[in-house]
C-alpha positions, 0 to 999 in steps of 0.5 A, a space after each residue: 500500500 503506497 501513500 501519496 500526499 498532494 502538496 499544494 502549490 505554495 511559494 514558502 512553507 506554511 503551517 499546513 504544508 509543513 504538517 503534510 511534509 512531516 506526515 510523509 516523512 513519518 510514514 517514509 521513516 516508519 517503513 511505509 512507501 510514501 511520497 509527496 506529489 507536486 503539481 507546480 514545479 515552481 512551488 516550494 519543495 522540501 529539501 535538505 532533510 535527512 531521510 525525507 520522503 521523495 517528492 514526485 511530479 504530478 505527471 509522474 505519479 502512479 496510483 492503483 486501487 490499493 493505494 492511499 491518496 491524501 489531499 488537504 481540505 482546500 484542494 478537492 479538485 486534486 482528488 481526481 487522480 485518486 478517484 480515477 484510480 479507485 484508490 482510498 481517498 482522504 481529505 485531511 481537514 486542517 482548517 474547518 473553515 475550508 471544508 466546503 470552500 472549494 467544492 465544485 458547484 453542485 457537488 457535496 462530500 456525500 457524493 464522493 467516495 472520500 473519507 476524512 482525517 481531522 487535525 483536531 477534535 473540534 475539527 472532527 466534531 465540525 465534520 461530524 455535525 456538518 456531514 454525518 461522517 467520522 474523521 480520525 484525528 491526527 494532530 500536528 506536533 512541535 519540536 520541543 528541542 526548539 520550543 522550550 522554556 528558558 530557566 528564567 524569564 527576564 524581569 522588567 517591562 512585560 513583553 507581549 508577543 503577537 503575530 501581526 498577520 493574524 487578523 491585523 485589525 482585531 490585534 489593533 483594536 485589542 491593543 487600543 482597548 488595553 492601552 486606553 484602560 491601562 496606559 501605553 507604557 505598561 507593556 512592550 509589544 513584540 510583533 513576530 513576523 518573517 522569522 524561522 522556527 528558531 527565531 520565533 522560539 527565541 522571541 517567545 522565550 524572551 516574552 512573557 505573554 502571547 496574544 493569539 489573534 488568529 481565527 479560524 484555526 484547525 489546531 493552531 501551533 503558535 499558542 502551543 509554541 508560546 506555552 512551550 517557551 514559557 509564555 502565558 497565552 491569551 486571546 482567540 481560539 479559532 475553534 480548533 484551539 479547544 483541542 488543547 486550550 483549557 480555561 485558566 480563569 476562575 469565572 470565564 466570560 466565554 465557555 464553549 458550547 461544544 464538547 471538550 475531550 478529557 485532557 490530563 492538564 489544567 487551565 493553560 491560558 485566558 481564552 475568549 470567543 473569536 472576534 471578541 476584542 473587548 474580552 481579549 483586551 480584558 484577558 490580556 489585562 488579567 494576564 498582566 496583573 497576574 504576572 505583575 503580582 506573581 503567585 502560585 496560580 501563575 506557576 500552575 498555569 505555566 506548568 499546564 502549558 508545559 504539560 500541554 506542549 509535551 502532549 503535542 511533541 513531534 514524537 506524539 505526532 509520529 505515534 499518531 500518524 503510524 497508529 492511524 496508518 497501521 489501522 488502515 
């Protein structure tokens, strides 16, 4: 049984594309026949990695009925080679928001011989409720050798890291609300943009709080990376973040209405509803107060963040991928 994973035409590696590459490498290194398939030769190609899965051009692929053809959810037209070969076709849903976005007019998922994989428990719940179809979960992983906490955070002005490209207008509103309530010199803002993984980890290790402004999300990695680097995360969840996000507030202003799976860690951040910039600013204010006062509650939240990050290591990702493929 050969596994072919379609690699979308992108000019640089995104989080979703990186996960596809990781899956192919895990299968390849685990003794499975696996490859990545590229349609556009001018797009980004994973190179320079030891023992990585081969990359095959679209016109050179050979698929049979006993093979697996996997495509990310935003590219349903790329399912055609697998469908024509009567292979076992999967749509790996990494963001629930794109599940229906690219389907051809007049086509729905129930008409296609395609099964689903989900990147998180909330995404699997979304798929089930929307299509009545089940989806095994394969979560992404973060490299704990890169994303780890320092021995001590520097004292002084509290630094709040955030990613400007994630809903820039919402981030600006949160910043304005916070500064009108508290003042402009209470914290220092650290935008994270254009950095590789090592640069991101370094920036997070020298920050105290991570403000999450991204939504919608399938299983957002930035808050996990921030937890791993010893930050107190606050903000939006993207829906998919509730796979691992658990409320640390005693009386939260937002509680998810969908079921949350049992986890072994406690509250790991101050979370609010997506787009609720006022609550996000209030959560940020609470986080700053907690860091300023410093008590056992803060230590417990940060430890829960470490426990969460450990549960999403690349080793756990490897186990998950191989377990699903062994079942197949």
